[in-house]
C-alpha positions, 0 to 999 in steps of 0.5 A: 457784066457792064463795064467803065469805061476805065477799064476792069481796073473796080472789078480786078483790084491791083492787077494790072489790066489791059492797056488802051487798044487792046481788049481785055476779059474777066470770065464770069460765073454764078455758083448758086450761094456764097458758100459755093463762092468761097469754096471755088475760090478756096480751090482754085487758089490750091490749085494753083491760082492767085487769088485777086479778089477775097469773097466777100460782101459788094454792093452787086453781089457776094463775089471774089477774084482768082487769076489762073494758071494763064494770068485770066480773071475770074470772077466767082458770085453766088446766086442772088435768087439763092 
């Protein structure tokens, strides 16, 4: 994933991003389908995670994002071939 110099703000919504001079990372995984994205984000929420971006259609595909208990952001994207 190529990230603009402004950082991950466009992916992670209203969450704080790393301050200048620090690295940041979004972990991105692919689910087999849109329903797979929905289910994985739902499971993360049930396990104590925080929804960062509700699953839905974006210009680059069907995607949702959540933060795990340590605050790491996981982006889940549907397989565009499915």
